[in-house]
Backbone of each chain as ProteinMPNN parsed JSONL, in Angstrom:
{"seq_chain_A": "MPAPKRFSIRRKRVCKFCAEKISYIDFKDGKLLSHFIPERGKILPRRISGVCSVHQRQLSQAIKRARHMAILPFVAD", "coords_chain_A": {"N_chain_A": [[-10.311, 15.979, -42.964], [-11.375, 18.268, -40.664], [-9.993, 18.76, -37.83], [-11.782, 18.291, -34.597], [-13.166, 21.251, -32.966], [-13.687, 21.73, -30.534], [-12.072, 19.986, -28.924], [-10.794, 20.674, -26.75], [-11.808, 20.703, -24.448], [-12.252, 18.295, -23.386], [-10.794, 17.052, -20.475], [-7.523, 16.593, -19.502], [-6.465, 13.314, -18.647], [-4.588, 12.488, -15.778], [-2.555, 10.349, -14.253], [-2.532, 10.535, -10.792], [-0.888, 9.17, -9.002], [1.418, 9.11, -10.449], [1.889, 11.699, -11.124], [2.088, 12.567, -8.422], [4.35, 11.287, -7.542], [4.323, 8.887, -6.411], [5.549, 5.977, -5.511], [4.964, 3.795, -4.067], [2.03, 2.416, -3.266], [0.377, 2.513, -0.173], [-1.352, 0.14, 1.857], [-2.456, 1.478, 4.275], [-2.866, 4.019, 4.204], [-5.547, 5.117, 4.226], [-6.972, 7.519, 3.842], [-5.849, 8.619, 1.384], [-6.462, 6.278, -0.394], [-9.076, 6.4, -0.268], [-10.048, 8.141, -2.084], [-10.52, 6.788, -4.281], [-12.513, 5.297, -4.121], [-15.68, 4.857, -4.531], [-19.289, 6.079, -3.435], [-20.216, 3.513, -3.071], [-18.486, 2.169, -2.511], [-16.909, 0.411, -4.057], [-13.868, -0.365, -6.511], [-12.576, 2.456, -7.896], [-13.029, 2.238, -11.655], [-10.237, 2.211, -13.879], [-10.777, 3.916, -16.247], [-12.241, 5.994, -15.389], [-11.04, 7.324, -13.491], [-8.225, 7.611, -14.056], [-6.254, 6.696, -13.475], [-2.879, 5.345, -14.207], [-1.901, 2.013, -15.548], [0.003, 0.497, -14.142], [-0.197, 1.556, -11.848], [-2.557, 1.395, -11.018], [-3.137, -1.265, -10.763], [-1.415, -1.716, -8.209], [-3.072, 0.002, -6.825], [-5.402, -1.498, -6.577], [-4.669, -3.528, -5.228], [-3.959, -2.483, -2.655], [-5.941, -1.42, -1.516], [-7.565, -3.74, -1.407], [-6.308, -5.074, 0.68], [-6.634, -2.693, 2.615], [-9.059, -3.457, 2.996], [-9.62, -5.587, 4.275], [-8.286, -5.256, 6.852], [-10.379, -3.814, 7.76], [-10.125, -1.107, 7.269], [-11.243, 0.17, 5.059], [-14.433, -0.002, 3.701], [-15.881, -3.229, 2.671], [-18.528, -3.134, 1.499], [-20.421, -0.213, 1.095], [-22.875, 1.401, 2.291]], "CA_chain_A": [[-11.281, 16.287, -42.124], [-10.724, 19.176, -39.52], [-10.091, 18.367, -36.359], [-12.872, 19.163, -33.986], [-12.363, 22.44, -32.316], [-13.939, 21.703, -28.988], [-11.614, 18.577, -28.01], [-9.817, 20.79, -25.735], [-12.975, 20.286, -23.308], [-11.891, 16.922, -22.817], [-9.783, 17.084, -19.37], [-6.268, 15.424, -20.005], [-6.38, 12.701, -17.343], [-3.131, 12.491, -15.324], [-2.536, 9.504, -13.047], [-2.562, 10.963, -9.652], [0.109, 8.33, -8.304], [2.624, 9.343, -11.513], [1.687, 13.026, -10.917], [2.973, 13.094, -7.223], [5.471, 10.432, -7.574], [4.078, 7.76, -5.302], [6.0, 4.749, -6.195], [4.598, 2.574, -3.256], [0.629, 2.557, -2.457], [0.367, 1.919, 1.229], [-2.725, 0.004, 2.253], [-2.386, 1.871, 5.735], [-3.258, 5.377, 3.926], [-7.286, 5.182, 4.052], [-7.448, 8.953, 3.268], [-5.438, 8.432, 0.002], [-7.344, 5.236, -1.158], [-10.857, 6.821, -0.161], [-10.356, 9.108, -3.409], [-10.558, 5.962, -5.374], [-13.935, 4.418, -3.624], [-17.223, 5.877, -4.698], [-20.033, 5.53, -2.309], [-20.768, 2.232, -3.008], [-17.461, 1.006, -1.862], [-16.259, -0.46, -5.425], [-12.725, 0.303, -6.908], [-13.018, 3.136, -9.262], [-12.179, 1.762, -12.691], [-9.475, 3.879, -14.024], [-11.322, 4.732, -17.125], [-12.981, 7.149, -14.94], [-9.775, 8.095, -12.576], [-7.344, 8.213, -15.064], [-4.751, 6.1, -12.896], [-2.299, 4.401, -14.982], [-2.196, 0.58, -15.257], [0.949, 0.212, -13.015], [-0.587, 1.875, -10.349], [-4.208, 0.509, -10.497], [-3.013, -2.84, -10.102], [-1.054, -1.314, -7.11], [-4.004, 0.882, -5.984], [-6.417, -2.374, -6.201], [-4.224, -4.543, -4.168], [-3.616, -1.784, -1.605], [-7.47, -1.392, -1.379], [-8.139, -5.008, -0.786], [-5.76, -5.086, 2.059], [-7.15, -1.864, 3.452], [-10.533, -3.755, 3.218], [-9.29, -6.702, 5.014], [-7.943, -4.663, 7.877], [-11.5, -2.482, 8.308], [-9.722, 0.466, 7.09], [-11.966, 0.557, 4.428], [-15.573, -1.233, 3.888], [-16.398, -3.668, 1.64], [-19.711, -2.563, 0.958], [-20.741, 1.024, 1.937], [-24.338, 2.236, 1.607]], "C_chain_A": [[-10.908, 17.127, -41.136], [-10.97, 18.545, -38.521], [-11.175, 18.935, -35.539], [-12.595, 20.319, -32.906], [-12.705, 22.389, -30.884], [-13.381, 20.407, -27.88], [-10.863, 19.224, -26.982], [-10.59, 20.943, -24.298], [-12.446, 19.174, -22.442], [-10.889, 17.198, -21.752], [-8.653, 16.228, -19.78], [-6.14, 14.796, -18.481], [-4.779, 12.444, -16.982], [-3.307, 11.515, -14.13], [-2.204, 10.243, -11.821], [-1.422, 10.365, -9.18], [1.625, 8.915, -9.078], [2.899, 10.892, -11.069], [2.596, 13.325, -9.474], [3.809, 12.192, -6.637], [5.192, 9.62, -6.477], [4.325, 6.713, -6.216], [5.364, 3.476, -5.328], [3.216, 2.989, -2.746], [0.253, 1.858, -1.164], [-1.127, 1.639, 1.462], [-3.332, 0.657, 3.383], [-3.15, 3.385, 5.371], [-4.861, 5.112, 3.639], [-7.765, 6.469, 3.418], [-7.048, 8.93, 1.96], [-6.589, 7.386, -0.694], [-9.003, 5.646, -1.058], [-11.064, 7.648, -1.311], [-11.047, 7.942, -4.424], [-11.866, 4.728, -5.115], [-14.943, 5.131, -3.9], [-17.958, 5.288, -3.397], [-20.416, 4.273, -2.242], [-19.739, 1.091, -2.478], [-16.617, 0.236, -2.567], [-14.925, 0.402, -5.209], [-13.25, 1.198, -7.943], [-12.419, 2.704, -10.38], [-11.282, 2.694, -13.182], [-9.788, 4.221, -15.597], [-11.628, 5.957, -16.812], [-11.803, 7.879, -14.043], [-8.821, 8.216, -13.126], [-6.078, 7.582, -14.48], [-4.43, 5.272, -13.972], [-2.263, 2.677, -14.798], [-1.286, 0.091, -14.191], [0.211, 0.442, -11.893], [-2.102, 1.626, -9.856], [-3.858, -0.687, -10.477], [-2.566, -2.522, -8.554], [-2.345, -0.839, -6.187], [-5.128, -0.609, -5.415], [-5.86, -3.273, -5.014], [-3.952, -3.821, -2.78], [-5.256, -1.811, -1.033], [-8.27, -2.581, -0.555], [-7.335, -5.326, 0.676], [-6.196, -4.387, 3.07], [-8.605, -2.46, 4.003], [-10.321, -4.999, 4.332], [-9.053, -6.372, 6.606], [-9.063, -3.714, 8.32], [-11.0, -1.25, 8.164], [-10.773, 0.827, 6.276], [-13.146, -0.479, 3.966], [-15.553, -1.925, 2.52], [-17.728, -3.43, 0.722], [-20.24, -1.35, 1.946], [-21.991, 1.359, 1.554], [-24.909, 2.88, 2.813]], "O_chain_A": [[-9.901, 16.712, -40.561], [-11.967, 17.862, -38.284], [-11.503, 20.096, -35.785], [-11.747, 20.136, -32.033], [-12.01, 23.001, -30.073], [-13.79, 19.993, -26.795], [-10.224, 18.479, -26.239], [-10.034, 21.249, -23.243], [-12.263, 19.13, -21.226], [-9.887, 17.705, -22.256], [-8.871, 15.179, -20.387], [-5.847, 15.408, -17.454], [-3.917, 12.239, -17.836], [-4.046, 11.769, -13.179], [-1.1, 10.737, -12.05], [-0.663, 11.26, -8.805], [2.678, 9.107, -8.47], [4.019, 11.249, -10.704], [3.549, 14.101, -9.412], [4.044, 12.199, -5.429], [5.958, 9.722, -5.518], [3.74, 6.457, -7.268], [5.274, 2.347, -5.811], [3.162, 3.844, -1.862], [-0.149, 0.694, -1.162], [-2.007, 2.492, 1.347], [-4.539, 0.528, 3.587], [-3.943, 3.861, 6.183], [-5.131, 4.88, 2.46], [-8.719, 6.545, 2.644], [-7.949, 9.249, 1.185], [-7.47, 7.8, -1.448], [-9.91, 5.177, -1.745], [-12.23, 7.916, -1.599], [-11.96, 8.203, -5.207], [-12.068, 3.671, -5.712], [-15.005, 6.229, -3.347], [-17.554, 4.441, -2.6], [-21.018, 3.924, -1.226], [-19.863, -0.097, -2.178], [-15.754, -0.487, -2.07], [-14.696, 1.306, -4.404], [-14.145, 0.887, -8.729], [-11.19, 2.703, -10.317], [-11.452, 3.896, -12.978], [-8.906, 4.863, -16.167], [-11.447, 6.925, -17.551], [-11.807, 9.11, -14.009], [-8.209, 9.197, -12.702], [-4.968, 7.881, -14.921], [-5.243, 4.606, -14.613], [-2.683, 2.222, -13.734], [-1.734, -0.693, -13.354], [0.005, -0.421, -11.041], [-2.616, 1.655, -8.738], [-4.74, -1.32, -9.895], [-3.261, -3.006, -7.661], [-2.556, -1.251, -5.046], [-5.537, -0.768, -4.265], [-6.527, -3.643, -4.048], [-3.73, -4.534, -1.801], [-5.486, -2.367, 0.041], [-9.091, -2.562, 0.362], [-7.924, -5.813, 1.641], [-6.29, -4.854, 4.205], [-9.174, -2.126, 5.042], [-11.146, -5.102, 5.24], [-9.533, -7.081, 7.49], [-8.803, -2.862, 9.17], [-11.388, -0.325, 8.877], [-11.376, 1.836, 6.643], [-12.875, -1.674, 3.86], [-15.278, -1.36, 1.461], [-17.829, -3.544, -0.499], [-20.431, -1.431, 3.159], [-22.167, 1.624, 0.365], [-25.937, 3.552, 2.726]]}, "seq_chain_B": "MHKAEKGEKSVRTYEVAFIAAPTLTSEELEGFVAQMQTVVEGKNGKVVKVDNWGKKSLAYKIKKFRDGYYVILTLEADGTIIAELERRFRVADHVIRFLSVRIDEDLKRSEKMKITRQRKSVPTPAPQPMSEYQAGPPAAPIE", "coords_chain_B": {"N_chain_B": [[12.745, -16.858, -8.212], [15.549, -18.079, -5.991], [15.55, -20.572, -3.384], [16.574, -19.923, -0.234], [19.701, -21.134, 0.983], [20.016, -24.226, 3.116], [19.999, -23.544, 6.697], [20.983, -21.326, 5.999], [19.367, -17.992, 6.561], [17.055, -16.162, 4.894], [16.862, -12.691, 5.07], [14.274, -10.446, 5.051], [11.803, -7.818, 4.707], [9.258, -6.871, 6.455], [5.667, -5.982, 7.188], [3.422, -6.045, 9.725], [0.161, -6.217, 10.591], [-1.998, -5.57, 13.13], [-4.962, -5.905, 14.573], [-6.232, -5.285, 17.699], [-8.881, -6.435, 20.194], [-11.074, -4.089, 21.474], [-11.795, -4.363, 23.922], [-9.544, -4.658, 25.554], [-7.063, -3.72, 28.054], [-5.007, -0.823, 27.739], [-2.58, -1.444, 29.346], [-2.337, -4.588, 28.896], [-2.345, -4.424, 26.259], [0.258, -3.384, 25.624], [1.669, -5.447, 26.787], [1.075, -7.712, 25.358], [2.128, -6.792, 22.844], [4.888, -6.576, 23.423], [5.281, -8.942, 24.267], [5.401, -10.209, 21.629], [7.574, -8.979, 20.457], [9.56, -10.134, 21.659], [9.371, -12.395, 20.596], [9.881, -12.43, 18.113], [12.494, -11.529, 18.261], [13.519, -13.559, 19.891], [14.14, -15.423, 17.844], [15.937, -14.46, 16.383], [15.131, -12.124, 14.655], [14.089, -8.738, 13.804], [13.032, -5.958, 15.198], [11.928, -3.454, 13.644], [10.196, -1.19, 14.055], [7.509, -0.025, 16.073], [4.22, 0.716, 15.521], [1.811, 2.423, 16.996], [-1.429, 2.774, 16.619], [-3.517, 3.14, 18.111], [-6.969, 3.424, 19.353], [-9.177, 3.031, 16.918], [-12.058, 3.537, 14.787], [-13.772, 0.69, 13.292], [-14.19, -0.411, 9.614], [-16.4, -1.783, 9.604], [-18.147, -4.192, 11.221], [-16.451, -6.388, 13.435], [-16.246, -9.586, 14.843], [-18.258, -8.696, 16.021], [-17.381, -6.363, 17.059], [-17.127, -2.854, 17.202], [-14.978, -1.173, 17.129], [-11.234, -1.022, 17.551], [-7.799, -1.848, 18.514], [-5.161, -0.63, 16.761], [-2.242, -2.03, 15.578], [0.853, -1.747, 13.891], [3.659, -3.709, 13.203], [6.835, -3.423, 11.914], [8.972, -5.456, 10.623], [12.406, -6.956, 10.364], [13.034, -9.906, 9.309], [12.49, -13.431, 8.923], [10.691, -15.988, 7.0], [9.943, -17.784, 8.666], [9.712, -16.605, 11.19], [7.396, -15.047, 10.711], [5.426, -16.878, 10.333], [5.348, -18.07, 12.74], [4.407, -15.955, 14.361], [1.882, -15.568, 13.113], [0.626, -17.71, 14.131], [0.65, -17.151, 16.618], [-1.229, -14.919, 16.864], [-3.363, -16.25, 15.939], [-4.292, -17.951, 17.736], [-4.359, -16.318, 19.884], [-7.153, -14.633, 21.83], [-7.962, -12.219, 21.712], [-7.082, -10.95, 19.463], [-8.408, -9.655, 16.686], [-8.206, -9.181, 13.671], [-5.611, -9.743, 11.34], [-2.533, -8.902, 9.292], [-0.12, -9.566, 7.053], [2.386, -8.244, 5.255], [4.741, -8.665, 2.85], [7.445, -6.216, 2.345], [9.94, -5.397, 1.194], [10.443, -5.824, -1.373], [8.916, -4.189, -2.673], [9.773, -1.667, -1.529], [12.233, -1.704, -2.69], [11.884, -1.372, -5.572], [10.404, 0.999, -5.54], [12.601, 2.776, -4.494], [14.285, 2.439, -6.756], [12.768, 3.7, -8.555], [12.673, 6.315, -7.763], [15.315, 6.919, -8.235], [15.588, 6.822, -11.191], [13.801, 8.699, -11.742], [14.986, 11.07, -10.707], [17.209, 11.266, -12.35], [15.853, 11.412, -14.701], [14.76, 14.047, -14.296], [17.351, 15.857, -14.287], [18.263, 18.49, -15.845], [17.929, 18.582, -19.393], [19.897, 18.752, -22.356], [19.308, 21.506, -24.528], [16.146, 21.389, -26.346], [16.328, 20.073, -29.67], [15.705, 21.51, -32.687], [12.712, 21.262, -33.998], [12.03, 18.92, -37.03], [10.896, 19.419, -40.153], [9.118, 17.768, -40.361], [7.71, 16.676, -38.262], [7.082, 19.077, -37.399], [4.363, 19.836, -38.413], [0.893, 20.483, -37.948], [-0.565, 19.224, -34.8], [-1.802, 16.133, -34.581], [-4.905, 15.232, -34.588], [-6.271, 14.029, -31.413], [-6.88, 10.277, -30.607], [-9.79, 8.806, -30.049]], "CA_chain_B": [[13.621, -16.643, -6.894], [16.167, -18.878, -5.6], [15.231, -20.573, -2.033], [18.138, -20.123, 0.718], [20.336, -22.567, 1.359], [19.824, -24.539, 4.569], [20.841, -22.992, 7.615], [21.183, -19.483, 5.876], [18.188, -17.479, 6.432], [17.007, -14.659, 4.041], [16.218, -11.475, 5.806], [13.297, -9.82, 4.569], [11.271, -6.543, 5.518], [7.721, -7.117, 6.785], [4.901, -5.435, 7.944], [2.748, -7.041, 10.247], [-0.527, -5.152, 11.403], [-3.134, -6.533, 13.708], [-6.23, -5.407, 15.115], [-6.637, -5.938, 19.224], [-9.939, -6.21, 20.707], [-11.329, -2.739, 22.529], [-11.968, -4.576, 25.337], [-8.472, -4.969, 26.12], [-6.618, -2.597, 28.681], [-3.762, -0.397, 27.168], [-1.337, -2.114, 29.684], [-2.515, -5.691, 28.376], [-1.722, -4.522, 24.89], [1.317, -3.285, 25.453], [2.124, -6.628, 27.255], [1.192, -8.444, 24.178], [3.026, -6.153, 21.654], [6.394, -6.786, 24.141], [5.576, -10.537, 23.941], [5.591, -10.296, 20.005], [8.688, -8.448, 20.051], [10.529, -11.273, 22.426], [8.968, -13.761, 19.778], [10.86, -11.699, 17.029], [14.063, -11.187, 18.991], [14.034, -14.882, 20.161], [14.343, -15.88, 16.491], [17.266, -13.718, 15.413], [14.631, -11.109, 14.053], [14.557, -7.426, 14.339], [11.788, -5.114, 15.143], [12.444, -1.888, 13.448], [9.493, -0.05, 14.216], [6.198, -0.473, 16.317], [3.459, 1.982, 15.256], [0.583, 2.079, 17.708], [-2.384, 3.944, 16.159], [-4.384, 3.664, 19.317], [-8.203, 2.901, 19.119], [-9.648, 3.194, 15.906], [-13.177, 2.744, 14.53], [-13.536, -0.2, 11.881], [-15.238, 0.272, 8.674], [-17.248, -2.74, 9.362], [-18.026, -5.207, 12.602], [-15.496, -7.764, 13.314], [-16.587, -10.387, 15.813], [-19.225, -7.659, 16.835], [-16.692, -5.1, 17.689], [-16.963, -1.689, 16.115], [-13.666, -0.647, 17.132], [-10.382, -1.854, 17.688], [-6.576, -1.108, 18.681], [-4.295, -1.058, 15.409], [-0.907, -1.854, 15.739], [1.684, -2.202, 13.015], [5.126, -4.028, 13.536], [7.711, -3.258, 10.949], [10.209, -6.365, 11.262], [13.419, -7.949, 9.457], [12.588, -11.312, 9.657], [12.592, -14.157, 7.409], [9.185, -16.471, 6.916], [9.57, -18.854, 9.968], [8.969, -15.904, 12.312], [6.298, -14.64, 10.464], [4.44, -18.172, 10.546], [5.07, -18.118, 14.297], [3.683, -14.72, 14.918], [0.504, -15.356, 12.736], [0.111, -18.738, 14.777], [0.004, -16.782, 17.718], [-2.5, -14.139, 16.598], [-4.792, -16.995, 15.699], [-4.387, -18.41, 19.025], [-4.771, -15.164, 21.087], [-8.501, -14.514, 21.338], [-8.023, -11.016, 21.643], [-6.513, -10.412, 18.07], [-9.512, -9.863, 15.861], [-7.809, -9.357, 12.42], [-4.077, -9.393, 11.344], [-2.168, -9.129, 7.88], [1.317, -9.543, 7.209], [2.617, -8.021, 3.936], [6.278, -8.356, 2.501], [7.608, -4.885, 1.557], [10.976, -5.178, 0.891], [10.759, -5.605, -2.828], [8.212, -2.896, -3.26], [10.403, -0.71, -1.592], [13.355, -1.637, -3.591], [11.219, -0.914, -6.766], [10.155, 2.462, -5.469], [13.657, 3.128, -4.432], [14.804, 2.425, -8.151], [11.84, 4.386, -9.431], [13.173, 7.358, -7.388], [16.613, 7.16, -8.695], [15.075, 6.952, -12.444], [13.083, 10.151, -12.036], [15.851, 12.087, -10.375], [17.856, 11.077, -13.655], [15.123, 12.106, -15.713], [14.47, 15.211, -13.941], [18.387, 16.546, -14.677], [17.993, 19.26, -17.043], [18.304, 17.829, -20.635], [20.125, 19.814, -23.394], [18.178, 22.392, -25.172], [15.61, 20.445, -27.406], [16.505, 20.061, -31.133], [14.565, 22.233, -33.553], [11.868, 20.042, -34.665], [12.459, 18.715, -38.462], [9.86, 19.995, -40.76], [8.117, 16.649, -40.608], [7.135, 16.801, -37.022], [6.461, 20.461, -37.12], [3.393, 19.817, -38.62], [-0.443, 20.438, -36.98], [-0.88, 18.248, -34.086], [-2.843, 15.051, -34.783], [-6.16, 14.851, -33.307], [-6.192, 12.807, -30.4], [-7.483, 9.208, -31.104], [-11.013, 8.685, -28.952]], "C_chain_B": [[14.096, -18.035, -6.213], [15.749, -19.128, -3.754], [16.331, -20.543, -1.492], [18.084, -21.079, 1.03], [19.902, -22.862, 2.698], [20.864, -24.073, 5.387], [21.17, -21.403, 7.452], [19.815, -19.042, 5.928], [18.343, -16.081, 5.785], [16.438, -13.852, 5.008], [15.359, -10.831, 4.984], [12.656, -8.756, 5.398], [9.746, -7.449, 5.514], [6.959, -6.278, 7.341], [3.783, -6.016, 8.483], [1.795, -6.306, 11.129], [-1.654, -6.099, 11.868], [-3.817, -5.427, 14.315], [-6.599, -6.24, 16.848], [-8.13, -5.463, 19.506], [-10.099, -4.689, 21.637], [-11.563, -3.078, 23.702], [-10.637, -4.854, 26.066], [-7.743, -3.637, 26.891], [-5.041, -2.275, 28.031], [-2.491, -1.127, 27.841], [-1.381, -3.88, 28.979], [-2.114, -5.681, 26.901], [-0.264, -4.208, 24.514], [2.32, -4.589, 26.108], [2.284, -7.524, 26.056], [2.325, -8.076, 23.0], [4.702, -6.699, 22.468], [6.592, -8.373, 23.901], [5.857, -11.007, 22.561], [6.68, -10.06, 19.826], [9.779, -9.525, 20.541], [10.316, -12.323, 21.48], [10.277, -13.434, 18.613], [12.134, -12.01, 17.395], [14.659, -12.638, 19.055], [14.521, -15.7, 18.977], [15.319, -15.399, 15.704], [16.541, -12.84, 14.202], [14.968, -9.724, 14.641], [13.153, -6.789, 14.121], [12.153, -3.741, 14.989], [11.426, -0.88, 13.916], [7.999, -0.506, 14.98], [5.172, 0.958, 16.109], [1.971, 1.502, 15.808], [-0.337, 3.249, 17.21], [-3.557, 4.297, 17.173], [-5.784, 3.005, 18.688], [-8.619, 3.524, 17.928], [-11.302, 2.685, 15.521], [-13.118, 1.735, 13.132], [-14.753, 0.196, 10.948], [-16.424, -0.567, 8.541], [-17.208, -3.692, 10.642], [-17.316, -6.219, 12.304], [-15.757, -8.177, 14.686], [-17.469, -9.32, 16.684], [-18.606, -6.556, 17.581], [-16.509, -4.179, 16.572], [-15.951, -0.774, 16.292], [-12.339, -1.406, 17.595], [-8.511, -1.082, 17.926], [-5.677, -1.721, 17.542], [-2.905, -0.915, 15.949], [-0.03, -2.26, 14.568], [3.21, -2.47, 13.297], [5.673, -3.781, 12.097], [9.094, -4.279, 11.414], [11.164, -6.579, 9.852], [13.633, -9.054, 9.933], [12.69, -12.242, 8.667], [10.925, -14.907, 7.752], [8.989, -17.184, 8.299], [9.134, -18.039, 11.163], [7.526, -15.306, 11.864], [4.905, -15.925, 10.653], [4.313, -18.262, 12.149], [4.429, -17.077, 14.889], [2.333, -14.792, 14.384], [-0.076, -16.705, 13.443], [-0.294, -18.086, 15.777], [-1.107, -15.633, 17.91], [-3.56, -15.25, 16.242], [-5.385, -17.639, 17.122], [-5.037, -17.495, 19.844], [-6.211, -14.61, 20.412], [-8.701, -13.224, 21.126], [-7.574, -10.072, 20.412], [-7.763, -10.748, 17.295], [-9.065, -9.996, 14.255], [-6.033, -9.083, 12.531], [-3.956, -9.762, 9.926], [-0.868, -8.726, 8.143], [1.695, -9.229, 5.745], [4.287, -7.888, 3.757], [6.652, -7.089, 1.601], [8.992, -4.539, 1.263], [11.117, -5.054, -0.56], [10.112, -4.618, -3.389], [8.94, -1.796, -2.748], [11.633, -0.432, -2.369], [12.677, -1.081, -4.891], [10.989, 0.331, -6.378], [11.36, 3.247, -5.315], [14.336, 3.696, -6.119], [13.625, 3.412, -8.798], [12.387, 5.933, -8.845], [14.438, 8.118, -8.203], [16.542, 7.571, -10.192], [14.654, 8.463, -12.501], [14.033, 11.282, -11.855], [16.729, 12.26, -11.665], [17.428, 11.838, -14.571], [14.84, 13.814, -15.302], [15.737, 16.217, -14.095], [18.036, 17.179, -15.866], [18.623, 18.802, -18.414], [18.736, 18.805, -21.463], [19.023, 20.257, -24.137], [17.374, 21.49, -26.312], [16.159, 21.171, -28.823], [15.551, 20.947, -31.622], [14.198, 21.01, -34.276], [11.94, 20.008, -36.203], [10.893, 19.103, -38.947], [8.646, 18.859, -40.78], [7.198, 16.447, -39.386], [6.508, 17.955, -36.616], [4.88, 20.825, -37.69], [1.967, 20.192, -37.492], [-0.338, 19.511, -35.983], [-2.101, 17.219, -34.494], [-3.932, 15.184, -33.992], [-6.187, 13.892, -32.549], [-7.134, 11.724, -31.01], [-8.552, 9.334, -29.643], [-11.352, 9.69, -28.378]], "O_chain_B": [[13.311, -18.938, -5.923], [15.656, -18.187, -2.966], [17.259, -21.086, -2.091], [17.171, -21.853, 1.317], [19.461, -21.972, 3.425], [22.075, -24.069, 5.171], [21.475, -20.558, 8.293], [19.01, -19.738, 5.31], [19.201, -15.212, 5.935], [15.559, -14.287, 5.752], [15.896, -10.613, 3.898], [12.861, -8.702, 6.61], [9.343, -8.357, 4.788], [7.553, -5.611, 8.189], [3.05, -6.572, 7.665], [2.181, -5.798, 12.181], [-2.12, -7.068, 11.269], [-3.378, -4.296, 14.524], [-7.054, -7.362, 17.069], [-8.556, -4.364, 19.152], [-9.207, -4.324, 22.403], [-11.572, -2.238, 24.602], [-10.706, -5.294, 27.214], [-7.857, -2.545, 26.334], [-4.148, -3.103, 27.856], [-1.504, -1.408, 27.161], [-0.302, -4.312, 28.573], [-1.639, -6.67, 26.343], [0.323, -4.576, 23.497], [3.534, -4.639, 25.912], [3.363, -8.026, 25.741], [3.121, -8.831, 22.443], [5.546, -7.217, 21.736], [7.607, -8.947, 23.506], [6.465, -12.054, 22.34], [7.209, -10.795, 18.993], [10.779, -9.742, 19.857], [11.131, -13.245, 21.531], [11.3, -14.084, 18.4], [12.804, -12.807, 16.738], [15.737, -13.004, 18.585], [15.297, -16.633, 19.18], [15.568, -15.782, 14.561], [17.033, -12.75, 13.077], [15.751, -9.477, 15.558], [12.364, -6.999, 13.199], [12.575, -2.992, 15.87], [11.816, 0.262, 14.164], [7.362, -1.384, 14.398], [5.469, 2.068, 16.551], [1.222, 0.634, 15.359], [-0.063, 4.44, 17.358], [-4.296, 5.281, 17.166], [-5.765, 2.228, 17.734], [-8.391, 4.733, 17.899], [-11.722, 1.597, 15.916], [-12.497, 2.035, 12.112], [-15.799, 0.791, 11.208], [-17.313, -0.356, 7.717], [-16.079, -3.931, 11.071], [-17.375, -6.887, 11.271], [-15.581, -7.407, 15.631], [-17.323, -9.186, 17.899], [-19.13, -5.939, 18.508], [-16.014, -4.39, 15.464], [-15.958, 0.315, 15.718], [-12.53, -2.534, 18.051], [-8.179, 0.028, 17.512], [-5.468, -2.922, 17.371], [-2.477, 0.038, 16.599], [-0.297, -3.413, 14.23], [3.947, -1.531, 13.596], [4.909, -3.953, 11.147], [9.959, -4.004, 12.245], [10.815, -6.429, 8.681], [14.358, -9.25, 10.908], [12.981, -11.871, 7.53], [10.143, -14.443, 8.582], [7.932, -17.112, 8.926], [8.384, -18.498, 12.024], [6.631, -15.138, 12.693], [3.747, -15.744, 11.028], [3.241, -18.506, 12.701], [3.868, -17.276, 15.967], [1.481, -14.17, 15.019], [-1.296, -16.837, 13.348], [-1.479, -18.204, 16.086], [-1.747, -15.483, 18.951], [-4.736, -14.896, 16.331], [-6.558, -17.772, 17.471], [-6.084, -17.741, 20.443], [-6.476, -14.292, 19.253], [-9.612, -12.929, 20.353], [-7.661, -8.845, 20.354], [-8.17, -11.907, 17.215], [-9.577, -10.909, 13.607], [-5.388, -8.491, 13.397], [-4.707, -10.524, 9.316], [-0.448, -7.939, 8.991], [1.262, -10.053, 4.939], [4.97, -7.121, 4.436], [6.285, -6.93, 0.437], [9.237, -3.348, 1.073], [11.891, -4.202, -0.997], [10.502, -4.106, -4.438], [8.85, -0.79, -3.452], [12.047, 0.687, -2.673], [13.214, -0.018, -5.204], [11.598, 1.057, -7.164], [11.383, 4.344, -5.872], [14.697, 4.807, -6.506], [14.007, 3.865, -9.877], [12.484, 6.767, -9.746], [14.568, 9.269, -8.618], [17.254, 8.499, -10.576], [15.175, 9.279, -13.262], [14.022, 12.277, -12.581], [16.962, 13.414, -12.026], [18.062, 12.686, -15.199], [14.748, 14.661, -16.19], [15.432, 17.409, -14.061], [17.566, 16.567, -16.825], [19.846, 18.67, -18.471], [18.067, 19.838, -21.446], [18.004, 19.607, -24.372], [18.06, 20.906, -27.152], [16.354, 22.367, -29.035], [14.542, 21.146, -30.946], [14.843, 20.142, -34.864], [11.912, 21.118, -36.734], [9.912, 19.071, -38.205], [7.491, 19.07, -41.147], [6.032, 16.08, -39.531], [5.63, 18.02, -35.755], [4.312, 21.889, -37.443], [2.147, 20.135, -36.276], [0.231, 18.561, -36.521], [-3.247, 17.628, -34.684], [-3.857, 15.245, -32.765], [-6.121, 12.765, -33.041], [-8.037, 12.05, -31.781], [-8.239, 9.788, -28.543], [-12.262, 9.65, -27.549]]}, "name": "protein", "num_of_chains": 2, "seq": "MPAPKRFSIRRKRVCKFCAEKISYIDFKDGKLLSHFIPERGKILPRRISGVCSVHQRQLSQAIKRARHMAILPFVADMHKAEKGEKSVRTYEVAFIAAPTLTSEELEGFVAQMQTVVEGKNGKVVKVDNWGKKSLAYKIKKFRDGYYVILTLEADGTIIAELERRFRVADHVIRFLSVRIDEDLKRSEKMKITRQRKSVPTPAPQPMSEYQAGPPAAPIE"}
């Protein structure tokens, strides 16, 4: 079976944190974390963001800390 | 992890962040921060860094306040100091939120990752010519 010709359209997802070599995700960096917070304020699933599992765990922990410190909202609308 | 022996204290790095009420004057805030520093130093801890973000707006209302003073202390201390600081934060009316995070292990891990990355980035010897088996057309990606 021939390989589908247009598979190159699928963008290769690279973990942002691996690419930028961020090995500790700081909860104080609201600007960075806000990239992974869609409008509603939820944590973006990694099937969409492409973040690797190691960093997704760190990211979700950091987002939860940031929410506690009112850097990020729990619910945004 | 083993518990520290009695009398021997384990030094860890902590990041203690708190939000002070916006009704505070800057002198009062400075006084409070200085007070916390003396608490830490009185118990043989060390304040490595005091990061004052100033007044920032909160993402949601806390105790009917819309903004607050953010202060982040980086400490080299042990658990008893953190317990004492948190007790004081709870008692103080003008502290509306606080969070203590232990960061030494995370920092250690990130250092380790940096070193392994450097090792990987050292130019490796020229790639071996691929064997015929591997040189076939690339397999279609799964999913």
